[in-house]
N, C-alpha and C positions, 0 to 999 in steps of 0.2 A: 508572588506574590509582586514580584517587581518585572518591568519589562526589561529586554536585553540591554545591558551596558556595552556600548560600545568600544569602551576603554578596557574591557575585560578579557585580554590577550587570551587567557585559556580558551574559554567562551568562542572564540572567533576563530581560534585554531581549530578546537573539536568540529565547529561547523564546516570549515573549510574540509576536514577528510570526510564529513558526512557527504556533502555537496560537490565538492569536487573532484571525489578519487573513489575507487573500487575496494578502498581498504576497510576492513572491517575495525570497530572503535568501541574501546571500553571507556566510559565518560563517567567519572566519580568524581566524589568532593565530599567534604566533611558536611554536617547538617548546615541547610542555611544558606549553601553557597548556589543556590539557581539548577538544580538538575530537574526539578519538574519546570522550570521555565525553559530549559534547553528543548526537553520535550517538545513541549509547544510551539517552539520557535521552527523546529526542524519540521514538523508538521505544517505548520502553517507556509511556509517559505519553498521547501524541496519541492524538483520537478519529477523525482523520481517516484515510481509506483511503490507505496507504501504501505505496510502492514504494521501495528502495535500489539503486542501479544504482552500479558503479562503472569506471573502463577496465580493467582487469587481473582476472584469474582470482583471484589471491591478495589482492588488494585488496577483492573481491566477497567471499572467504569471510570475510575478519577483520572486514568492516563487514557480514555475516550479509544479503548482497544476490545479486544477479546480475549479470554483466556488460552494459554497455549495448548489446554488439552482440547477445549472445541474447535480450534482452527485446525491442528495437527493431529486431532483423535490418536491422543497420546494414551499407553496404559496408563493405569494409577498404581500397579505395581512395578518392582524395578524393572528395567530395561539393561539385557545384558548384552555387550557387545560380541559380534560376530554371531554363530548357529549353534551353539552349544546351551542348552536353559539350565541353571542352577535352582532347584526349588527350594526354600525355608523348608525347616523341618515338620512344619505342618503343613506343608503345600499342596491343594487339591485344586482342581479347575475351580475357578471363579472365588477361590478365596484370597486373603488379604497379602499372602505372602508368595502367590503365584507371579512367574515371574516371565518377560516376553525378550523371544529372542527378534533377529532380523525375518526369520520367516512366520514366524507368529504376528510379528507388529504390522506383516503386510496383507496377511490373511483376513486380519479385524479391519481393516481401512477401508471405508466404501465414502469415496470422491466420487462426484458426478462431474459431468463433462464441465460444466461450468468451474468447478473447483480445479480440477486441473488445471485449465486456460490460466486460471489467475494465480494459480504457482507455477507456473512459466513464462508468468510477464512481470511475476514480482522483483523487484529491483533493491529495495530496502527492507529489512524484518528489525524493528525496534523491539527490545525486550526490557520492560520496563522492572524495578525491583529486579534487579538480577543475582542480590545476594541470597532468595531467598530460591533461588532454581538450582535444583540437585544435576549432578553432570550428566547422570546418564540421559537425563530429559532432554538435554542440550545433544548427547549423538544420538538418540531419536528422531529429532528435528532435522538435524543433517541428512540422516538416512533419508527420511523421508524427501527432501526437497532433492538431495541428487537423483533418487529412483523419479522422482513425478517431473522432474526439469532434463531428465535423460542426460546428466551431466555429471556420471558415477566418480570420474576423477578430480571434480571442484567441491571443496569444504563449500557445503549448506548450497551445492548444485552453482555457484558461480553467486549467489544472493551475499550480498554487502548488509552486514549484521551490526545492529549499534546495540552495545549491551549498557543499560541504565543502571545505575546504585551504589551502594557506600557497601563495602563487605565486612566493615566493622560495626553493621547496623545487624538486622533480624536472618540467621541462617537458613539454610534449609530443612526443611522438619524430614530430619530421617529418625526412624524407630530402630531398636537394637537389631531387630530381625531384617529389616531392608538391609542394615549396612552390615550385618553378617555375610550378606550376599554379595553386595555390591565390593565390600573392603578385596574382595577377590580378584578385582578389576582395577579398583580407582584408588588414589592416593589420598583422595580424599571425598568428601560429598560436593565439596563448591564447584561451582561451573567451571572453574577456570583448570579444575581437572582431566575436564572431558576429552577425550580421546584427539576429536577432530580440532582441539586447541593443540596440538601438539607441534601438528607442522601448518595452522593458521592462527599464530598468537595475535588479539588484536592490540592497534595501536592504544596504550595507554596513556588518557588525558585527563588530569585533574584539574576542576575548578578549584581556584584559590580563594576568590575573595569571597569573603563571609559578609552575607547582607541580614543575617538573624540576630546576631551579636555585636556588639561594638565594644565591650569592654573587654579591653586588652588581657588582662589578669585571670578574666573566666574563659576567653579564649586560649590561653594557654593551658589553664586545667584541664579543659573538653581535651585538646591534642593530646595530652597524655595519659588520659583515661582511655580515650579512643585506641594509640598505640601501646597500652599497658607498662607506661615508665611512672607512672604515679610515685611521686616521692613522700616522704613523710611530712613535707612542710605542706605536700599539696592533699594528703589526708587530712591534716588539722584545718584547713582551709574550708577542706570541703565539709566536714561535719561540724563545722561551725555553723552551718547550718541545720544539724539534726536538732528540732524542736519536736520531742515525741508528743508533747501534749500542747499541742498548737491548737489553736479555733480561730480561724478566720474572721478578721473584725466585721462587725455588721457593714454589708455594703461591701466590700471588699469579695471580689469573684475571681476566688482560688477555684481549679480544679486537681481531684485528685490521679496520680499516675497509679495504676498499680499491673499487676503481673496476671489475674485472671478474670476472664468475666461475671464468674457468680459473683465476686466482689464488689467488683464497677457496679452492677446491677443490684445490689442490696443495696449500697450506699445512695445510691438514686432513686431506689423505692423509698428508703428510709425518709430522705430527706424530702421527697415531694409530700409523704404524707403528715408530715411536719406540718407545712404550711395550711394556713386556715383557708377556709372559701373553698368553693365548688371545683370539684375534678372537671374538666372539660378534655373533650374525645375528639380529634380531626383526623379525620379517614381518608388516608391516602389512595392511592386507584393504581392499579397496573393493566396496560395495554398490551394485549401481543404477550411476548414472551420475555419474562423476566424472572431471572430467579431469586428468591426469596433469600439466598446468603449473600447476594450481592445488595441488598437493600443498604443505601445509607442510612438510613434511618428509620423508626418505625412505621409501619402501614396502619396501625392505629396509634395516633402520636396522642400520649395524656399528659395535659400541660395544668397549672394552676397559676393565678399571679402571685408573682414572686419566685419562680421556678427560674433557675440558673440553666442557661442553654448553650449551646456553643451551634457554629454555622457550621455546616458539611458541605459546602460546594461554595464556589467563588461568584460574586455577582455577576450575574449573566448579562445586565445591563451595558454593563462595561462602567458604571459610574462609581465600582469599587467602593460602595456604602458599606459592605460585609466582603469578609472572606474565609475560605477556609479553616475553621481553627478559632473563630473569634467569637470570643465570651460576651453575653448580654443578658439582661433578666427579663423575664416575662412582665409589662407593666401592667397592660391590660390585654384583658377579653370580651369582646363584645359578638357574639354568635361568633360568625366564622374568619371576625377581623383581630390579628394580634398584634400586640403592639410591644416592642422589645425594645429597651431601653441600654443606654452603654454610660461606662465611668465617664466619659465628658459631659454626661447630659443630654448628649442627643437622642432621639428617639427614631424607631423606622417601623414603619407597618409593613409587615412580611404579605409578600406574595409569594404563593406557591411557584414551585420551580420544579424542572421536569430533568430526568437522568434518562439518558438513553441508552438500550440494548442494541449495539451493531453488529453486523456481519459484513463481511467484504465481498464486493462481486467485480467482476472484470467487464468493462465497458468495451466492445471491440471498436464501435463508432469513434470513441474520443482517444482510443490506445491507453485507459487509465484504469487504475482500483480506484472505486468508489464505499463508500460506507453506505449499507442500505439498514433500516432501522427495522429489527424485529420487533423491538415490544419498548416500552417506555416505562417508569414510574416517578409519579407526580404526587409531591407533598411538600408541605412547609419544610424550608431547609435549615430545621432546627434537631436537635438532640437534648433531652439532659444532659447535664455537663456537668454535675458534682465530682461525677467521677468517670474515666476511661483508661482502657485498657492501654499499655505500654505499647503494645503490637497493633493496635487502632490508632495510636497517635502518629505512627510514623510517617513524616510529611507535614505534620502541625507544628505550630507558633502558639506558645504561652507567656502572657507576660507574669502571669503569677500561677505557679502550681504546686500541689504539695505531692509529692513522688514517695510511694510505699513499696521500696524495690527489695526488701528484705528476702521476699521468696521466688527472686529472680531466678529463672529456670533455663534460660537460653545465653549464651554468649552473645556481650552486642545490647542486652534489655538497657543494663544500667547506662550505658551510652547513650541509649537513643532516648531514654528518659531525661538524661540530663539535657542533653542538647535539643530537645524541645522549648528550654527557657529560654529566655531573651537577656536575663542578667542572675548573677548569684544571688541579688537582695530581692529576686522575686520567688526563690527556691526556696520550699522548707523539705526537710528530711523528716520522714518516721521511723525509719529506720536507719542508724549507720552504716555508710560504705565501707568493706573491709575488700583487704585483697583476694579474698575469694569470691567477692561479687562482681570483680572486673575482669572479667576473662576474654582475652584477646585471642585467637585461635593462630599458632605461631605460623601457620601453612598460610594465613591470610597476611602476617606481615612480610613474609617471604615475597608473594606475589605483591605485593604494593613495591615493593621494592626493584619493581620490572620498568616502573616510571622511566620514562628517557627525561635529558634537560630539555627545556624550553627550545634553545638553539636548535639542537638535534631534531625536534619536532617541525621546527619553520622550515629546517633541508629538507628532510623527509615529505612533508606537504607537498615543498615545490616539484620534487622528484615524481612524485607519485600522481601530482596534479597534471603532470605532461604526459605523464604515462597516459592515463586515463583521457585526455583529449585526445590523445592520438588513437587510442584501441575506439573510442566513442566515434570519431571521425569513420574509422575502417568500418565499424559495423553498421553506418548510415546505408552502406554498398550490399547489404545481405539482402537477399531478395526472399528469405525462404519463408519469412511469415506474410509476404504479398500472396507468394502462390499458394501458402495453406488457406490464407481466408476466401483467394477464389476459386478453390478446389470445394470448399465448406459449400459455397454456394453452388456450383454444380449439383452437389451430393444433393441440396434440398428441394432443387427443380422438378426432380418427378413425383416427389410427396403432396407438391402443390397441384390444386386444380387451376391452372393459368390457360389462357388463352395460345393458342398457337405454341405449347411447349416446343414442338422441336426448332422452330426459330429463337428460340431462348435459349437452348441447347447449344444451338451453332453459335449464338452470338458469346455468348459465357464461356464456350472451348474454345473459340477466338480469341480471347479476349486471357483466356489460360496460356495460351501458346506464345503469345505475344509476350507475358509476363516470364515464364520462363525462358525464353529466348532473352530478355533483359536480363534475366536471372545469371545464365551463362556470362556475358560482357561483364556483368557488374563483381561476379565472383574473380575473375582475369585480373580487374581494376583493383580490385583487395589485395592482390600480390604486390602487385605495382606500387600501390599506395604504401604498404611495410615496407617496401623497401627506399622507397621516396621520404619515408621519414628517418630511414636508417641512413641514409647520406645526407639530410639536413642536420642531423644530431653530429655528423659527425664531421662535417664542414663549417657548419654555422650558414651557408646559403640557403634560405626557405624558397626563391624564386622559383626554379624548378618546380617545386613544390604546389606553391602557390597557384600556377599555370597548370599545369596539369589538372589539380582537384578541379579546381573552378572549371575548366573545360568540360571535366567527368560529370560535375553539378549541373553546368548547363545540360549536356547532353541527355543525362537520366531524367532529369526535369521533364526536359519536352517529351521523352516516351514514356514518363507516367500520364503524362496531362493529354497526349494527343491517342495512344495508344490503348489505355486502362481507363482515365478517368471521365474523359469524354463521351465515349461509347457508352460508359456505365450512364452519366448523366442524363443521355439522350434517352436510356431504356429506362432509366426512374420518370423521367418526364413523360414518357409516355404511356405508364402506370398511373400516374397519378390523377388520370381520367377515368380508370376505370374502377367498377367496385368488386367488393369482397376481395382484395388482393393487399389489403391493410398489413397482416402480419408478412406477407412477401417485400412489402415495400420496407418494412422495419428492416429487416435481415439484407436488404440489398442498398439500404441507405447506411446500414453499419458496415457494409463492404464497402463501399464509397469513401465510407468517412474513414476508416482504418488507412485505406491507400492516400488519402488527402492529408491525414497528419504525418504521413511518411516523405511526404513532398514537401510539407511546412517546413519538416527536420532538416530535410536535404538543401530548401533555398534558404535555410537562415544558418546553416554549417559557418563554425568559428573554428578558428584553431590558435589559441596565444591571441596575438594581436593580429593576426589574419583572416580577412571578410572574404568572401565568395558570392555575395547577392549580385554583383557586378555581373557575374555569367549565368544568374538565373532572373533576374528582377520582374522580367515579363510571367512569369508563372508566380510568382509573389502577387500581380494584378488580378491572376486566373484567381489563387484564393480568396481575394479580397471579393470576390464577385460572391464569392460561393458563402459567404456570410449569410447568416439569416437575416433578411430585412428588415428596418425597424415598423412597427406597428403604424398603420397611415390611416387616420378617419375619414372614411367616406362621407364626400357632403351629399345631404339629403337632395333624394333625385325626384323626379314627377313619378307618382304612382305607375306601376307596371300592371297591363291587365291580366290577370291569372287565366292560366287556360286549362282545361281539363287535365285530370293528374294523367290519366291515359295517352292525352299529345303529348304533353311533355317526358311523358317515361320512352315513347317512339322516337323522337326527335332526338332525346340522348341518345338513345341507343344507334342511331343510327349514324350519329354525329362519333361515337366509339368507332362503330365500323368504318367510317371513311377515315379516320386516325390511323387503324392500326395496316401495318406494311406502308402506307404512304412513303416514308421516307426511302425506302427501301427502293419504292415502284419510281419515285424522281430520279433516282441513280440508274436505273434499266433504263427511263426514257431518255438520258440523256446519252447514255452508251448508245442505245439505237440511232440516236441522232448521227453516230460518226465520232463521239468525243470519245476519249481513253481515260484511262484512271486517274493521271495528274490531271489532266484540263477538266474533270467533272469534282474532283476536291478541291481546285480553285474555285471555281465556279459555286460548290455550295459551301465553301469556307470548311472542309473538312481535310480529315485527315486521311492520307491513302488507304492506311488499313482498315477505316472504316468502309471509304467505299469499297474496297476490295472484298470487305464482309457483306458486303449488301448484294454484290455478282455473286457471291459464292452462295449464298441462300437460293438464287436462281438457276446456279450450276445445279445445284442439288435437286432442284423441284423438275429440272430438265427444259426449262424455258429459256436455257443459255446452253450453248456447247460449249466444251471446254475449249474445243480447238479456236472458239471467236477470241479468249483470253489467254492461251498459251499454245506459245508455239508447238506444232503437233511432233516435231522431233523431241522438244525436251518433255511433252507431256509423256510420249509413248515411253522415256526411259524411268520415268519417275513412278507411272502408275506400278510396275512389277515392284517398286522397292515398297511402298505402299501396303502391295496387298500381302507382301514378305513379311513387314516388321507392325502390318497392322494397327492403323494410327491410333489415339490423338496422340503419340508421343514422337513428338516432330525432330527431337533432338535427334534420335538416334538415326531417323531418316535423314536429316541434313548432315549428321556427321556421315552417312555412307555416299550420301550422292556428292557430297563436297560443295566450292565456293561458287560453281558453274548458274546453281540451280539457287534460285531465292526463297527465302521465306513464304512470300507471298504464293507465289509458283508452285511450292509444295502443298501450301493450304487449300489452294484451289483444286488443285489434282483431286486430294483428299476426299473433297465435296463431290468432285463427281466420281469417285468410289462408292462414295454414300448412296449415290445416284443408282449405280450399276446393282449394287448390292438388293434396292428397295426394289428394283424393277425384276431381280429374281426372284424375290418373296411372293 
């Protein structure tokens, strides 16, 4: 309901931990302190690849995420840590009491290749409404992430986790049979009892500033209810609002909070039927996949003039004419036009709103996790609001509420109900609040004592921020994913119907070799960089760190651009003119896009106040030139005489044939004129490696003799090693031959070997 407050210290601390460290965070706070605002702020601002999950369908839709069970394919019965299952007394396959252990968990998971890739790229997992998440489900998520990210020793496979919720509100749903099993392994059903958190506790940050209430007396009362420290005076004050025969005065928009759906539905139907006039039914629509259990309002919404309604969505226009939980009255219904009035006499003509059901997908080209819409629900954003369950009221705010919590069945429900209200005077109790109705689990109280002082959090943030920035810089010199996407490119080529497949395989293999060679050098620099950080921390002198890192960034930016991206760009450019290669172009564009993203991170890298762009500025210009050009309106030209379709097609085909192989032939022609590879590269403004790869094609075809390019003595020493180790793994060949032989010489001899093999066939 409010925008991020720049003066809110705890809010800014929490955001700092999420955005600038790899530490997991538990973000909590009393009702009305802005937890939902924080979630939306992080989603909008973080640069990390993020997924949001929640324990229920409604919570997931409200948070703009997905359910934990659908995302992780979690079991619905208890999950037992370890590999020994222990079923309940009536357990049978498929029963409610069947348990899952490590082996059966993975046996039932069916992640496709895209989902596995998404899990590997995930950086930040946000779990909303964490108070309702059971400990064993958290351990199952931990195990899944470790397994599919191949990081078995790291909690959640190295993913940062942001837990959001209030442990004093609704607890996990745990029936007696489940707890009989889980109690053998866990101290409590709450998330903080998960095994994974024993060695990786989150940083505890509590939002302090209350936006919902502004009466200090009421705030203090709620705080005592929250912590189960209610005094006799508190009970007296609270029960002064006990008015069992209360009837709302005409025009006063009170909503009743009760404990069960059945009771809330009965109140709403009864009040609706009391109204005179004709019932109107408004049909919502579901497109694609959208669970009935996640519907925020009725698919068939029945209203009458005079009906009390509550908005179930924030105003998507940004004008804040309504918000989730705002109460109004239906003033007019004219066909499909609904007008709602408010206590200040304002009126609003409703428009239908849409809720999205999403799934997360990984986009290789942008190296990001995106939301893909699976389905949507469209309906007027209101529901009948004479009554609502306490459970469904979580996160909402009411100026006037009647609370019927006499049949409270879960710890925290009384606190949830009371804290929905903005003031004591706007609250009415239909049943007295007694000590037995205020149940705070002592394990929750004990967990809340782990909160550190604000000054300690500031120090901790600074420490982890420095470590995170250093680790992030070191990770920039990890080439594993670049090598992986190039391998993916090579793997898809044989399955595509492409012209001159052999040349494409040669090109892709050459680019892969260059990436592998870069990877070896980059890995060595990672070790050096770690030592440079250690020295800088010890001495306080960052000059050597700045110079060495800057030069390394310049070196690798040059290598990425000239050895990988420019050959890829040429390849893409050649294929843009060809027919029936759209899918292949998408794949290769994604490959180039991923490498370009890595280059972008490299040339914009920083560490604290140190910046390195001066070492790689020329490559920033290259990246800028590769941005999509703005649309240009073409001036109207004189009419062009149309040619017969067959003639046009023939000319296009001829042009394509001329294009194919032209760039390689130009390099060959210059070589035949007596120019060496460096001279050709300079004349054509190409990388040495690109010209070398051009000529290698003609070595393979037999048009060039290997001894024209490589000294015979050297070539004759390289060839036996190539035969022994069997290309295209150049690393072992180079290692055996030593520094007297260049990568280019080895690659050219490898193509000569390919030619010899093809001659033997």
